[in-house]
C-alpha positions, 0 to 999 in steps of 0.5 A: 500500499503506497504511503505519503513518502512514496507520493512525495518520492514520485512527485519529487517533493517532501512529505510535508508538502504532500501533507500541506496539498491535502490539508491546505494549511499552507499555500502551494503552487499550481504546478506543485498541487498538479505534480502531487495529484498525478502522483496520487492517481498513478499510485492509487494513494488515499489517506487511510479513512479507517484512521478517521473512523477510529477517532470517533471512538475513544479508548482513554489511552495515550501511547507514549512513543519512546524509541530505544535500542534493547538492553541500552539505558537512558537516564532520562527515559524512566523518569519521563515514562513515570511523569507522562503516566502519572499526568495521563492518570490525572486526566483520566487515561492509561499509558500504552508504551511503544519502544519500536526503533522504527519511529515512523512505522511504529507510530503508524502501527499505533495510530491504525490499531485503535488502541490509543486516542493520541501519542506522546513523542520522545526522542525527537529529531529536527525533521522528525518523520513521525510528523508526516505520519501524524498529518497522514493519518490525522492522529493527534500527538504532541512532542517532547522536543523542538522540531525544526518546524515549530508549527507542525505539532504541539511540543514542549521542551527546555530551551537547550540553545539558550542553556548552553549560552547561558552556561558559556557566558556565566563561566566566561564571566567568572574568568574561564577562557578555555572550555570543553563542551561535552555534547551528546554522542556523534550517533545522536548528532548524526540522527539530528536530535533536537537537543543535541543540535540546539545544545551545540548551536548555544555553545557555539553562540556563547563563545562567539558572544564572549570571545571564549575558546570552547572545544565542542566534543561528543560523549561516549556512553561507557565510563572508561572510554569517557574517562579516556576522552576527558583525559585527552581533552583536559590535558595541558596543551603545548605553548604554541599559542593555542592556549592553556588547559581547559578550566571549565567542562560543560556536559550536556549528555544525559548518559554521562551525568550520573558518572561525570565525577567518577570520569573526571576523577579517573582523568586526573582532575579534581573539582573544583581545584582543577576544573569546573564542571557544569551540567546541562539537563540534570535530572531534578532530585539527582543527588550526585548532580547537586554538588554541581552547578547545573541547569535541571531538566524540568521533567515533571512539567514538560510531562504534564504539559505534553500529555495535556496537549496531547489529550486536547489535540485528541478531544478537539480533533475528534469533536471536529471530525464528528461535526465536519469530517473534511475539517480534520487535517486543518485542525491539526495545523490550527490548534498547534500549542507548545511550551519553551521553558527558560533555563535556570542555572542553579549553584553547586557546592562551589563557585563558578570562578576559574581555578587559579593557575 
């Protein structure tokens, strides 16, 4: 059965353009509209009527789409799942967890199964393929993450770019001139995960505005490998005009948060005597993280808001479809809401002041 991506490929346009042709949410040229219609006719494509039919019934279930490789742990997955579950219960919903790594097809299966009224989507990419599925099937969803197209769907997120820029600026004001920004892994960046790209953009902006030297490096997932990488990144540099040893380490990688102190110690450095460490995206209540200056990830607020948005979208879409079967696609574009949370830098046990040489 042809999909919206098949139509897009046949017509030589992006999947989002096909969606815009169907739902009329953005102006499309006559030539593009003609190519899309020819592709639709040639492939025999039509949006799944069964998906719209499912919208007339209620399951009182929210699906949490949390793609994850088997056996790999991510420190933020569990807290978010718990908080989304609690938020769903408060709104009278149960939670269905789906962990398919094929994010678009996993969401498609849930949408067409009739098991859930709406979905909350995690691990959001800048150009997330699930947005096309939502548009194609008129399936209500909200994102924990800020996509490149901010008007695509409801979303909530920490302002990762502003968080990184804030930390770099505060460290520079405290006297640090050489810093290392430990970003998420290369795999996360290659996948164009929103939080990873926005954090790196913020660190770059902070360096540009302060004149500080900020080296962006990628984390690795095992503590021993991370210690080796830190040892190389934080070692004394040759006196060739490249600057001295970095005095500040900014950590954005969630999987590194819980063992960053051990990794730094294994690299032969003391905190804060040799190195100031600031964590971006720390989990609230994490006892290990309280020692360090940090920007906390507001898990409870994000989870509560994204669940509310998903339920509101499901209710609005169902009511509109019941009253006017042709209004569903436009409603998805017209009822977008989002919450971008400003970062707050919390103090640790020691000041941000640069260690003395």
